[in-house]
C-alpha positions as CSV (number, residue, x, y, z in Angstrom):
1,X,156.3,78.9,112.0
2,X,152.8,77.2,112.2
3,X,150.8,76.8,109.0
4,X,148.1,79.1,110.3
5,X,150.4,81.8,111.6
6,X,149.2,84.2,109.0
7,X,145.5,83.1,108.9
8,X,143.2,86.1,109.5
9,X,141.0,86.0,112.5
10,X,137.5,87.2,111.4
11,X,136.6,88.3,114.9
12,X,139.4,90.8,114.9
13,X,139.5,92.2,111.4
14,X,137.3,94.6,109.6
15,X,134.8,93.9,106.8
16,X,137.1,94.8,103.9
17,X,139.9,92.6,105.4
18,X,137.5,89.7,105.9
19,X,136.2,90.0,102.3
20,X,139.8,90.1,101.0
21,X,140.7,86.8,102.7
22,X,137.6,84.7,103.1
23,X,137.4,81.4,101.2
24,X,140.8,81.9,99.6
25,X,143.8,79.6,99.6
26,X,146.2,80.2,102.6
27,X,148.3,83.3,101.9
28,X,151.5,81.2,102.2
29,X,150.1,78.5,99.9
30,X,152.0,77.9,96.6
31,X,149.7,78.8,93.8
32,X,147.2,81.3,92.5
33,X,145.6,83.9,94.7
34,X,142.0,83.0,93.7
35,X,140.4,79.6,94.1
36,X,139.8,77.7,90.9
37,X,136.4,77.0,89.2
38,X,135.2,73.5,89.8
39,X,132.8,72.3,87.2
40,X,131.2,68.9,87.1
41,X,128.0,66.8,87.0
42,X,129.2,63.3,87.8
43,X,130.8,62.5,91.2
44,X,132.5,59.1,91.5
45,X,133.0,57.2,94.8
46,X,135.7,54.8,95.9
47,X,133.2,52.1,96.7
48,X,129.4,51.3,96.8
49,X,129.4,51.5,100.5
50,X,131.0,55.0,100.4
51,X,128.5,56.1,97.8
52,X,125.6,55.0,100.0
53,X,127.1,56.8,103.1
54,X,127.8,59.9,101.0
55,X,124.2,60.0,99.8
56,X,122.9,60.1,103.4
57,X,124.9,63.3,104.1
58,X,124.6,65.0,100.7
59,X,123.2,68.2,102.3
60,X,126.3,68.6,104.4
61,X,128.7,69.2,101.5
62,X,129.4,65.5,100.8
63,X,129.3,65.5,97.0
64,X,127.2,62.8,95.2
65,X,126.2,64.8,92.1
66,X,126.9,68.2,90.6
67,X,123.5,69.6,91.7
68,X,124.7,69.4,95.3
69,X,127.3,72.0,94.5
70,X,131.1,71.8,94.8
71,X,134.1,73.6,96.2
72,X,133.4,76.9,94.2
73,X,129.8,77.0,95.5
74,X,130.9,76.2,99.1
75,X,133.5,79.0,99.0
76,X,130.9,81.5,98.0
77,X,128.4,80.2,100.6
78,X,131.0,80.6,103.3
79,X,131.7,84.2,102.3
80,X,127.9,85.1,102.1
81,X,127.3,83.5,105.5
82,X,130.1,85.6,106.9
83,X,128.6,88.8,105.4
84,X,125.1,88.0,106.8
85,X,126.3,86.9,110.2
86,X,124.8,83.4,109.7
87,X,126.2,79.9,109.9
88,X,125.0,78.2,106.7
89,X,124.2,79.5,103.2
90,X,122.7,77.9,100.1
91,X,123.4,79.5,96.7
92,X,120.6,79.7,94.1
93,X,120.6,80.6,90.5
94,X,118.7,83.9,90.9
95,X,117.5,86.2,93.6
96,X,113.9,85.2,92.9
97,X,114.8,81.6,93.5
98,X,116.3,82.6,96.8
99,X,112.9,84.1,97.7
100,X,110.9,81.0,96.5
101,X,113.0,78.3,98.2
102,X,112.5,79.3,101.9
103,X,108.8,80.3,101.3
104,X,107.9,77.0,99.8
105,X,110.1,75.1,102.2
106,X,108.1,76.4,105.2
107,X,104.7,76.9,103.8
108,X,102.2,74.1,102.9
109,X,98.6,73.9,101.9
110,X,96.4,75.7,104.4
111,X,99.2,77.9,105.7
112,X,99.3,81.7,105.6
113,X,102.2,84.2,105.0
114,X,102.3,87.8,106.0
115,X,104.1,89.9,103.4
116,X,104.7,93.7,103.3
117,X,102.8,95.7,100.7
118,X,106.2,97.2,99.6
119,X,107.6,93.8,98.6
120,X,109.8,93.2,95.5
121,X,107.4,92.7,92.5
122,X,108.5,89.1,91.6
123,X,108.0,88.1,95.2
124,X,104.5,89.5,95.1
125,X,103.8,87.7,91.8
126,X,104.9,84.4,93.5
127,X,102.6,85.0,96.4
128,X,99.6,86.1,94.4
129,X,99.8,83.9,91.3
130,X,101.8,80.8,92.2
131,X,101.5,80.0,95.9
132,X,97.7,79.9,95.8
133,X,98.0,76.9,93.5
134,X,99.5,75.0,96.5
135,X,96.7,76.3,98.8
136,X,99.0,78.9,100.5
137,X,97.4,82.2,101.4
138,X,99.2,85.5,101.6
139,X,98.0,88.6,103.4
140,X,99.8,91.9,102.6
141,X,100.3,94.3,105.4
142,X,101.4,98.0,105.7
143,X,105.2,97.8,105.9
144,X,105.2,100.6,108.6
145,X,102.9,98.5,110.9
146,X,103.9,98.2,114.5
147,X,103.9,95.1,116.7
148,X,100.4,95.7,118.0
149,X,99.0,96.1,114.5
150,X,100.8,92.9,113.3
151,X,99.4,91.0,116.2
152,X,95.9,92.0,115.2
153,X,96.5,90.5,111.8
154,X,97.8,87.2,113.2
155,X,95.8,84.0,112.7
156,X,96.4,80.4,113.9
157,X,97.6,79.3,110.4
158,X,100.1,82.1,110.0
159,X,103.4,80.3,109.6
160,X,105.8,82.9,107.9
161,X,106.4,86.5,108.5
162,X,108.1,88.0,105.4
163,X,110.1,91.2,105.7
164,X,111.8,93.6,103.2
165,X,113.5,96.6,104.7
166,X,113.7,99.0,103.1
167,X,111.2,98.3,100.4
168,X,113.1,98.2,97.1
169,X,110.8,100.7,95.4
170,X,109.2,102.8,98.1
171,X,111.9,102.4,100.8
172,X,109.8,102.0,103.9
173,X,112.0,101.0,106.8
174,X,110.4,98.3,108.9
175,X,110.7,97.9,112.6
176,X,112.2,94.4,112.2
177,X,113.0,93.7,115.9
178,X,109.5,94.6,117.0
179,X,107.8,92.6,114.3
180,X,110.0,89.6,114.9
181,X,108.9,89.5,118.6
182,X,105.4,88.8,117.3
183,X,106.6,86.0,115.0
184,X,108.6,84.5,117.8
185,X,105.7,84.6,120.2
186,X,103.7,82.5,117.7
187,X,106.5,80.1,116.7
188,X,106.5,81.4,113.1
189,X,109.5,81.7,110.8
190,X,110.7,85.2,110.1
191,X,112.5,85.8,106.8
192,X,113.8,89.0,105.3
193,X,115.0,90.2,101.9
194,X,118.2,91.9,103.0
195,X,119.6,92.9,99.6
196,X,119.5,96.6,100.4
197,X,121.0,96.1,103.8
198,X,123.9,93.7,102.8
199,X,126.6,94.2,105.4
200,X,124.9,97.2,107.0
201,X,122.0,95.2,108.6
202,X,122.6,92.1,110.6
203,X,119.4,90.1,110.2
204,X,120.0,87.4,112.8
205,X,121.0,89.9,115.5
206,X,117.6,91.5,114.9
207,X,115.6,88.3,115.3
208,X,115.3,86.9,111.7
209,X,115.5,83.2,111.0
210,X,116.3,83.4,107.3
211,X,118.1,86.1,105.2
212,X,117.7,86.4,101.4
213,X,120.1,88.1,99.1
214,X,120.1,88.8,95.4
215,X,123.8,88.3,94.8
216,X,123.1,89.7,91.4
217,X,123.4,93.1,93.0
218,X,126.4,94.1,95.1
219,X,128.2,90.8,95.4
220,X,128.3,90.4,91.6
221,X,128.8,94.1,91.3
222,X,129.2,94.3,87.5
223,X,125.7,93.6,86.1
224,X,126.7,90.4,84.4
225,X,125.6,87.5,86.6
226,X,122.4,86.2,88.2
227,X,122.6,84.6,91.7
228,X,120.8,84.4,95.0
229,X,121.5,83.2,98.5
230,X,119.5,81.9,101.5
231,X,121.4,82.2,104.8
232,X,120.3,80.8,108.1
233,X,121.8,80.6,111.6
234,X,121.0,77.0,112.6
235,X,121.8,73.5,111.4
236,X,118.1,72.6,111.5
237,X,117.1,75.5,109.3
238,X,120.0,74.8,106.9
239,X,118.9,71.2,106.3
240,X,115.3,72.4,105.5
241,X,116.6,75.0,103.0
242,X,119.2,72.8,101.5
243,X,116.9,69.9,101.2
244,X,114.1,71.9,99.5
245,X,116.5,73.6,97.1
246,X,117.9,70.2,96.1
247,X,114.5,68.6,95.7
248,X,113.3,71.4,93.4
249,X,116.5,71.2,91.3
250,X,117.8,74.7,92.2
251,X,121.4,75.1,91.1
252,X,123.8,77.9,90.3
253,X,126.6,77.9,87.7
254,X,130.1,77.5,89.3
255,X,131.3,80.0,86.8
256,X,128.8,82.6,88.2
257,X,129.8,81.6,91.7
258,X,133.5,82.3,90.8
259,X,132.6,85.7,89.4
260,X,130.7,86.5,92.6
261,X,133.7,85.5,94.6
262,X,135.8,87.9,92.6
263,X,133.1,90.6,93.0
264,X,133.0,90.2,96.8
265,X,136.7,91.2,97.1
266,X,136.0,94.7,96.0
267,X,132.4,95.0,97.4
268,X,133.4,96.8,100.6
269,X,135.1,99.6,98.6
270,X,132.3,99.8,96.0
271,X,129.6,99.7,98.6
272,X,131.1,102.5,100.7
273,X,131.8,104.7,97.7
274,X,128.4,104.2,96.2
275,X,126.6,104.7,99.6
276,X,128.5,108.0,100.2
277,X,127.8,109.2,96.6
278,X,124.1,108.3,96.9
279,X,123.8,110.3,100.1
280,X,125.4,113.4,98.5
281,X,123.1,113.1,95.5
282,X,120.0,112.5,97.7
283,X,120.9,115.6,99.8
284,X,121.2,117.7,96.6
285,X,117.9,116.4,95.2
286,X,116.2,117.2,98.5
287,X,116.8,120.9,97.8
288,X,115.3,120.9,94.3
289,X,111.9,122.5,93.9
290,X,110.8,119.8,91.5
291,X,111.1,117.1,94.2
292,X,108.4,116.6,96.8
293,X,110.2,113.9,98.8
294,X,113.5,112.0,98.7
295,X,113.1,108.4,100.0
296,X,116.7,107.6,101.1
297,X,116.6,106.0,104.6
298,X,120.1,107.2,105.4
299,X,119.2,110.9,104.7
300,X,118.3,112.8,107.8
301,X,114.6,113.7,107.8
302,X,113.7,111.1,105.2
303,X,110.9,108.6,106.0
304,X,112.2,105.8,108.1
305,X,115.5,107.5,109.0
306,X,115.2,107.0,112.8
307,X,114.7,103.3,112.5
308,X,117.5,103.1,110.0
309,X,119.8,105.1,112.3
310,X,119.0,102.6,115.2
311,X,119.3,99.3,113.2
312,X,121.7,99.9,110.3
313,X,125.5,100.5,110.2
314,X,125.4,102.1,106.7
315,X,123.5,102.7,103.5
316,X,123.7,101.7,99.9
317,X,123.3,103.2,96.5
318,X,119.6,102.8,95.9
319,X,116.9,105.3,96.8
320,X,113.7,106.9,95.4
321,X,112.5,110.4,94.6
322,X,108.9,111.6,94.5
323,X,108.1,114.5,92.2
324,X,105.8,117.3,92.9
325,X,102.2,116.3,92.0
326,X,102.0,118.8,89.1
327,X,104.2,116.5,86.9
328,X,102.6,113.9,84.7
329,X,103.9,110.5,83.8
330,X,105.0,111.9,80.4
331,X,107.0,114.6,82.2
332,X,108.8,112.0,84.3
333,X,109.5,109.7,81.3
334,X,111.0,112.7,79.5
335,X,113.2,113.5,82.6
336,X,114.5,109.9,82.7
337,X,115.0,109.8,78.9
338,X,116.9,113.0,79.1
339,X,119.6,111.6,81.5
340,X,122.9,111.0,79.8
341,X,124.7,108.9,82.5
342,X,121.8,106.8,83.7
343,X,120.7,103.6,82.0
344,X,117.1,102.7,82.2
345,X,117.0,99.3,83.9
346,X,115.4,97.3,86.7
347,X,118.5,96.0,88.5
348,X,120.9,97.8,90.9
349,X,124.1,97.2,92.8
350,X,126.3,97.3,89.7
351,X,129.0,99.9,88.9
352,X,126.7,102.1,86.7
353,X,124.0,104.6,87.4
354,X,120.4,103.5,86.7
355,X,117.0,105.3,86.7
356,X,113.6,103.7,86.6
357,X,110.1,105.3,86.8
358,X,108.3,103.2,89.4
359,X,104.6,104.3,89.6
360,X,103.3,102.2,86.8
361,X,105.2,99.1,88.2
362,X,103.8,99.3,91.7
363,X,100.9,97.2,93.0
364,X,99.5,98.1,96.4
365,X,96.8,96.3,98.4
366,X,96.7,98.1,101.7
367,X,98.8,101.2,101.5
368,X,98.2,104.5,99.8
369,X,99.7,105.2,96.3
370,X,102.7,107.5,95.9
371,X,101.8,111.2,96.3
372,X,103.4,112.0,93.0
373,X,105.3,110.4,90.1
374,X,108.4,108.5,91.4
375,X,111.7,107.4,90.1
376,X,114.1,104.9,91.6
377,X,117.8,105.9,91.3
378,X,120.8,103.7,91.6
379,X,124.1,105.6,92.0
380,X,127.1,104.0,90.4
381,X,130.8,104.7,90.5
382,X,130.7,107.8,88.4
383,X,131.9,111.1,89.8
384,X,129.3,112.7,92.0
385,X,129.7,116.1,90.3
386,X,129.0,114.5,86.9
387,X,125.9,112.7,88.3
388,X,124.5,115.9,89.8
389,X,125.2,117.8,86.6
390,X,123.4,115.2,84.6
391,X,120.3,115.3,86.9
392,X,120.4,119.1,86.9
393,X,120.3,119.4,83.1
394,X,117.4,116.9,82.8
395,X,115.4,118.5,85.7
396,X,115.8,121.8,83.9
397,X,113.8,120.5,81.0
398,X,110.7,119.8,83.1
399,X,107.8,122.2,82.6
400,X,107.8,125.2,85.0
């Protein structure tokens, strides 16, 4: 029997099967199921000439020093590229690093970036408080803008179109294919924070050049690691990303990469369960008199649902609720404090429920503020009935 007789064909198998087998030893190999952790700083060569040749190709997985990564990093990069539908991936130590690397790789002094007003807060901070030090300008645009409106904002020095769909606090769903036609027409680079849409949104099929993930979230899955990734679909773009990440000293711990590899094996099951649970919770909240609006793109009738239905293959566990205007910030703080199963935290994608008041955290330049106090909910692996009962008891304590 040939050695590869049992090798899975990614083109024929489903997502859960691919995640179970990707970047693993051959199923008939003698040894442990999971790949080992490779730790190291110094890489030795067999000769000076080999060392010199290796250095020329160090961005193509020819190891010369530990900061170039190693087999554990490469295995995770292959899995993430498979998830994203790209060809090459670079792992970074945090999700924010994954935002910074491509932005600073493609933007130089005098260039301009277009960024949605709903963008992840640390990305906004980078654009407003760090990138200007390098002479890079950022213009924030309405995330619900159409192609014609984006064209009107374009200037000759616009080099990057940045997307985040849905927005991770206010959940606007962007018309990514339409906006990318504008970027392509002007020869600009299009990059998207695809953390919410991991697996359910294929960025390269919709015209993006770069896809960013906070692997801290669903890939890690257990709220105990920090990692990010930058995935591309061309060798040329990969060399730009890899070279910039290396030049800036970006590196991820191989132990964290190993934990992410372990997390990805169960991610399809967790992601589906949490997406289904979040939709049930969102539908229940939509019937509550205390709630003005549920911002869950996968919920029929919610803002952005039609674009979500067209472009996405599924949802995830994160969504927002907007309360009736009669409630104050103090009321909403009391509601969140009164929850028994929800931690109060800024992350998501783990196994546990989280709630976070968002109004005081939001900065907006071109869009209207929220019509009421808002809370972002992440739905974990707890039983849906228990989650709803917890929300119900705390909502019952709000003033009439």
